[in-house]
C-alpha positions in Angstrom: -5.9 3.9 -13.1 -5.0 3.8 -9.4 -7.1 6.9 -8.8 -10.1 4.7 -9.9 -9.1 1.9 -7.6 -10.0 1.4 -3.9 -7.7 -1.5 -3.0 -4.3 -2.8 -4.2 -2.9 -6.2 -3.4 0.9 -6.6 -4.0 3.9 -8.6 -3.0 6.7 -6.0 -3.3 5.8 -4.0 -6.4 6.1 -0.3 -6.4 2.5 -0.2 -7.6 1.6 -0.7 -3.9 3.4 2.5 -3.0 1.9 4.3 -5.9 -1.6 3.1 -4.9 -1.1 4.3 -1.4 -0.1 7.7 -2.6 -3.2 7.7 -4.8 -5.4 7.0 -1.7 -5.9 3.2 -2.2 -5.9 0.7 0.7 -3.0 -1.7 0.4 -2.7 -5.4 1.3 0.9 -6.8 1.0 1.2 -10.5 0.4 4.2 -12.0 2.2 6.4 -14.7 0.9 8.7 -12.9 -1.4 12.5 -13.0 -1.0 12.2 -9.2 -1.0 9.8 -8.9 2.1 12.5 -7.4 4.2 13.4 -4.9 1.6 9.8 -3.6 1.3 8.3 -3.6 4.8 5.3 -1.7 3.7 3.2 -2.1 6.9 6.2 -1.1 9.1 6.4 2.1 7.2 2.6 2.7 7.6 2.0 2.1 3.9 0.2 -1.3 3.9 -3.0 -1.7 5.8 -2.4 -5.4 6.2 0.3 -8.0 5.5 -0.8 -11.5 4.9 0.3 -14.9 3.7 -1.1 -16.1 0.4 -3.7 -18.3 2.1 -5.1 -15.3 4.0 -5.7 -13.0 1.0 -9.5 -13.8 0.9 -9.8 -12.8 4.6 -7.9 -9.6 4.1 -10.0 -8.7 1.1 -13.1 -9.3 3.1 -11.8 -7.0 5.8 -10.5 -4.1 3.6 -12.6 -4.1 0.4 -15.3 -1.8 1.9 -12.9 0.4 3.8 -13.0 4.1 2.7 -10.2 5.4 0.5 -7.4 7.2 2.3 -7.5 10.9 2.5 -5.1 12.6 0.1 -2.2 14.3 1.8 -3.0 18.0 1.6 -2.1 20.0 -1.4 1.4 18.6 -1.9 2.4 17.7 -5.4 2.8 14.0 -6.4 6.6 14.5 -6.4 6.5 15.9 -2.8 4.3 12.9 -1.6 6.6 10.4 -3.3 9.7 12.0 -1.7 8.0 12.0 1.7 7.3 8.3 1.6 10.7 7.5 0.2 12.2 9.4 3.1 10.6 6.9 5.5 12.7 4.2 3.9 16.0 6.0 4.6 
């Protein structure tokens, strides 16, 4: 389903990472106790990080943004491992 989606909004779910790998734009909502464990914007995965009260603004900003270009001809496994490597 993520390949049919242009934008993902998440707190700390791995669906955000999966969406990014599928070419979706990503907005991370802050406020979880796991924010420090999943700094998606710091790793270049999230396009924006916002508090709950700013979700509407972020959606307005990113909803019409083009999908991300897929990363070459790498397999899905190679792309997942490359992103996971950024966390280490």
